[in-house]
C-alpha positions, 0 to 999 in steps of 0.5 A: 487830666490826671485828677479826672483819670484818677477819679474814673479809675477809682470809680471803676475799681469801687474806690473813693472818687475823691481820693483817686482824683486827689492822688492823681493830681498830687502825684503828678505835681510831686512827680514833676518836682521829683524828676527835676531833682533826679535829673540833677543827680548824675550818680543815679542810673535810670533804674534807680531813678525809676525805683525812686519815682515809683516809691515816691508815687506810692507814698504820695498816693497813700498820703493823698488817698490811702490804698486807692490813692497809691494805686492811682499814683502808681498808674500815673507813673507806670502808664504815663508813656511820655515823661516830661523830658520826652514831652519837651523833646517832642514839642521842640521837634514839632516846633522845628518841623513846623518851621521847616526843619525836615530832619525834625519831622 
């Protein structure tokens, strides 16, 4: 999904479609790993985690696809409204609701 969106955004911006697709996919994988690492560090506040996430996205994006890759990777971070923890919580609530837990609905 992120690769397709990266390719589309790159095409619309007049950039390299392959670079956008690669950056979208690679940044999503890197972000998943990074979020696990950041979650394990209780000394960082949310703002610090956000800054680290954006810097890593930009660096991974540049490595994968230059300027187009960096823009794609940052879009992936900035406009991905549910982070992985939020998505897990949503799926757990949906499951509990389906099993009859009205408080989860």
